[in-house]
Backbone as a chain_set.jsonl record, in Angstrom:
{"seq": "MAIVTTNVGSADRIARIVVGLALIAFALFAPADISWKWVGWIGVVPLATAFLKWCPAYTLLGIRTCKAE", "coords": {"N": [[7.074, 65.538, 14.443], [9.483, 63.75, 16.258], [12.794, 62.15, 15.477], [14.775, 59.842, 16.259], [17.852, 59.345, 17.351], [20.312, 57.161, 16.948], [22.789, 56.024, 18.899], [23.577, 54.26, 20.849], [26.72, 52.162, 20.426], [27.858, 48.567, 18.964], [29.38, 47.047, 21.529], [28.762, 48.434, 23.846], [25.72, 48.168, 23.74], [25.616, 45.065, 24.199], [27.489, 44.321, 26.654], [24.831, 46.394, 27.868], [22.301, 44.446, 27.507], [23.396, 42.452, 29.278], [23.763, 42.655, 31.618], [21.097, 43.787, 32.491], [19.476, 41.356, 31.942], [20.95, 39.915, 33.89], [20.364, 41.513, 36.44], [17.608, 40.968, 35.964], [17.431, 37.658, 36.158], [18.201, 38.616, 38.62], [16.225, 39.142, 40.229], [14.14, 37.654, 40.036], [15.23, 35.427, 41.217], [16.193, 35.384, 42.863], [16.065, 34.381, 46.659], [13.319, 34.398, 48.989], [13.821, 35.616, 51.233], [14.855, 37.98, 50.574], [14.678, 41.363, 50.484], [14.945, 43.383, 49.274], [14.862, 42.779, 46.689], [13.555, 43.628, 44.259], [14.894, 45.804, 43.371], [16.077, 44.931, 41.256], [14.662, 44.274, 38.951], [15.075, 47.05, 37.99], [17.049, 46.448, 35.456], [15.397, 45.92, 33.784], [15.438, 48.534, 31.973], [17.978, 48.88, 31.2], [17.678, 46.683, 29.055], [16.335, 47.824, 27.355], [17.4, 49.981, 26.131], [19.064, 48.857, 24.98], [17.876, 47.241, 23.099], [16.817, 49.673, 21.763], [18.653, 51.179, 20.55], [18.941, 53.834, 22.013], [20.002, 55.61, 24.495], [18.278, 57.919, 26.673], [20.134, 59.522, 28.289], [22.485, 59.437, 27.277], [22.074, 60.812, 25.412], [21.909, 63.572, 26.609], [23.837, 63.866, 27.687], [25.584, 63.785, 25.783], [26.718, 61.887, 24.49], [28.207, 59.388, 22.374], [28.615, 56.125, 21.676], [28.222, 54.844, 19.432], [29.066, 54.191, 16.031], [29.49, 56.999, 13.951], [27.359, 57.861, 11.822]], "CA": [[7.93, 64.024, 14.91], [11.055, 63.764, 16.243], [13.933, 61.23, 15.234], [15.826, 59.835, 17.241], [19.263, 58.445, 16.419], [20.606, 56.302, 17.819], [23.653, 56.809, 20.195], [24.444, 53.35, 21.866], [26.525, 51.036, 19.695], [27.681, 47.219, 19.651], [30.084, 46.473, 22.418], [27.663, 49.064, 24.727], [24.48, 46.901, 24.302], [26.254, 43.759, 24.414], [27.475, 44.692, 27.822], [23.524, 46.517, 28.452], [21.972, 42.747, 27.921], [24.157, 41.381, 30.259], [23.666, 43.599, 33.143], [19.833, 43.946, 32.008], [19.388, 40.1, 31.741], [21.709, 39.76, 35.367], [19.462, 42.104, 37.093], [15.881, 40.512, 35.975], [17.948, 36.827, 37.053], [18.371, 38.461, 40.624], [14.864, 39.349, 40.408], [13.033, 36.496, 39.446], [15.67, 33.69, 41.542], [17.313, 35.7, 44.408], [15.777, 33.943, 47.744], [12.588, 35.184, 49.103], [13.876, 36.203, 52.517], [15.386, 39.415, 50.51], [13.692, 42.442, 50.837], [14.906, 44.373, 48.03], [15.077, 42.073, 45.076], [12.61, 44.499, 42.991], [16.033, 46.811, 42.805], [16.297, 43.941, 39.843], [13.604, 44.828, 37.498], [15.786, 47.845, 37.589], [17.378, 45.597, 34.485], [14.002, 46.545, 32.368], [15.588, 49.851, 31.545], [19.358, 48.643, 29.845], [17.682, 46.116, 28.174], [15.208, 48.651, 26.689], [17.886, 50.831, 25.772], [19.828, 48.189, 24.152], [17.209, 46.853, 21.508], [16.376, 50.206, 21.044], [20.28, 51.45, 20.713], [19.238, 55.159, 22.203], [19.843, 56.297, 24.989], [18.548, 59.345, 26.582], [21.105, 59.61, 29.814], [23.828, 59.74, 25.974], [21.114, 62.299, 24.483], [21.863, 64.519, 27.436], [25.076, 64.425, 27.893], [26.598, 64.376, 24.766], [27.761, 60.978, 24.319], [28.012, 58.643, 21.384], [29.157, 54.936, 21.101], [28.513, 54.218, 17.706], [30.507, 54.495, 14.896], [29.552, 57.987, 12.928], [26.929, 57.391, 10.281]], "C": [[8.917, 64.211, 15.074], [11.824, 62.131, 16.264], [14.575, 61.132, 15.808], [16.6, 59.248, 16.888], [19.769, 57.991, 17.351], [22.426, 56.712, 17.911], [24.594, 55.645, 20.922], [25.264, 52.43, 21.049], [26.731, 49.472, 20.403], [27.978, 46.241, 20.772], [29.108, 47.54, 23.605], [26.407, 48.165, 24.817], [24.748, 45.573, 24.313], [26.279, 44.074, 25.949], [25.611, 45.432, 28.686], [23.061, 45.025, 28.798], [22.598, 42.598, 28.412], [23.939, 41.708, 31.548], [21.716, 43.466, 32.74], [19.572, 42.639, 32.263], [19.898, 39.203, 33.753], [20.321, 39.238, 36.122], [18.071, 41.528, 36.841], [16.185, 39.53, 36.417], [17.696, 36.934, 38.518], [17.09, 38.322, 40.295], [14.095, 37.997, 41.034], [13.627, 35.082, 40.578], [16.585, 33.742, 42.961], [16.082, 34.82, 45.722], [14.6, 34.785, 48.377], [12.843, 36.054, 49.842], [14.405, 37.851, 52.09], [14.768, 39.973, 50.27], [13.487, 43.248, 49.827], [15.274, 43.533, 46.754], [14.616, 42.917, 43.9], [13.314, 45.478, 42.181], [16.066, 46.182, 41.048], [15.669, 43.923, 38.56], [14.436, 46.267, 37.042], [16.143, 47.818, 35.628], [16.529, 45.551, 33.352], [15.042, 47.376, 31.693], [16.807, 50.012, 30.591], [18.937, 48.025, 28.827], [16.917, 46.695, 26.874], [15.977, 49.16, 25.76], [18.373, 50.264, 24.887], [19.154, 47.826, 22.857], [16.755, 48.702, 21.545], [17.617, 51.61, 20.167], [20.033, 53.099, 20.444], [19.497, 55.103, 23.53], [19.81, 57.677, 25.426], [19.377, 60.0, 27.432], [22.007, 60.073, 28.444], [23.674, 60.825, 25.703], [21.619, 63.475, 25.134], [23.211, 64.759, 27.68], [26.18, 64.396, 26.735], [26.99, 63.425, 24.016], [27.105, 59.907, 23.33], [28.769, 57.236, 21.0], [29.436, 54.087, 20.252], [29.197, 54.788, 17.67], [29.3, 55.854, 13.688], [28.44, 58.148, 11.899], [26.845, 58.722, 9.384]], "O": [[9.57, 64.83, 14.233], [11.441, 61.179, 16.944], [15.249, 62.092, 16.18], [16.332, 58.434, 16.004], [19.689, 58.382, 18.515], [23.078, 57.462, 17.184], [25.727, 55.768, 21.387], [24.503, 51.515, 20.737], [26.308, 49.046, 21.477], [27.4, 45.193, 21.061], [28.745, 46.739, 24.467], [26.121, 47.526, 25.829], [23.743, 44.887, 24.497], [25.201, 44.102, 26.542], [25.246, 45.055, 29.799], [23.262, 44.448, 29.867], [23.187, 42.187, 27.413], [23.965, 40.903, 32.479], [21.444, 42.31, 33.064], [19.249, 42.719, 33.448], [19.349, 38.346, 34.445], [19.668, 38.222, 36.36], [17.316, 41.72, 37.795], [15.577, 39.469, 37.485], [17.281, 36.121, 39.344], [16.775, 37.164, 40.022], [13.684, 37.612, 42.129], [12.961, 34.074, 40.814], [17.21, 32.966, 43.683], [14.962, 34.811, 45.21], [14.823, 35.995, 48.338], [12.44, 37.199, 49.635], [14.411, 38.775, 52.904], [13.842, 39.447, 49.652], [12.431, 43.749, 49.438], [16.09, 43.941, 45.927], [15.158, 42.923, 42.795], [13.01, 45.953, 41.087], [16.075, 46.822, 39.996], [16.088, 43.627, 37.441], [14.448, 46.581, 35.852], [15.772, 48.629, 34.779], [16.845, 45.222, 32.209], [15.571, 46.824, 30.729], [16.898, 50.774, 29.628], [19.371, 48.327, 27.715], [16.885, 46.215, 25.74], [15.626, 49.022, 24.588], [18.332, 50.832, 23.796], [19.658, 48.018, 21.75], [15.74, 48.609, 20.855], [17.342, 52.584, 19.467], [20.446, 53.727, 19.469], [18.963, 54.05, 23.878], [20.61, 58.542, 25.07], [19.354, 61.225, 27.318], [22.302, 61.266, 28.514], [24.497, 61.739, 25.651], [21.821, 64.454, 24.416], [23.64, 65.897, 27.871], [27.32, 64.858, 26.773], [27.561, 63.686, 22.957], [25.921, 59.568, 23.346], [29.515, 57.255, 20.021], [30.226, 53.154, 20.109], [29.849, 55.553, 18.381], [28.512, 55.454, 12.83], [28.863, 58.749, 10.911], [26.542, 58.646, 8.194]]}, "num_chains": 1, "name": "protein.A"}
């Protein structure tokens, strides 16, 4: 079983939550005549990474925005 190490810090998490909620709000409340409002559902990804405190892209790139443990 692999252990996931936290790599998303507090400020990064807040930004991800704000962006994720904004994108989802766009998907839900954009005018019906906009055919590409499905793009807003991509907001689920930043929300998930914020709540998990782990970003797979950060792992691949060796980035950590949280304090060292």
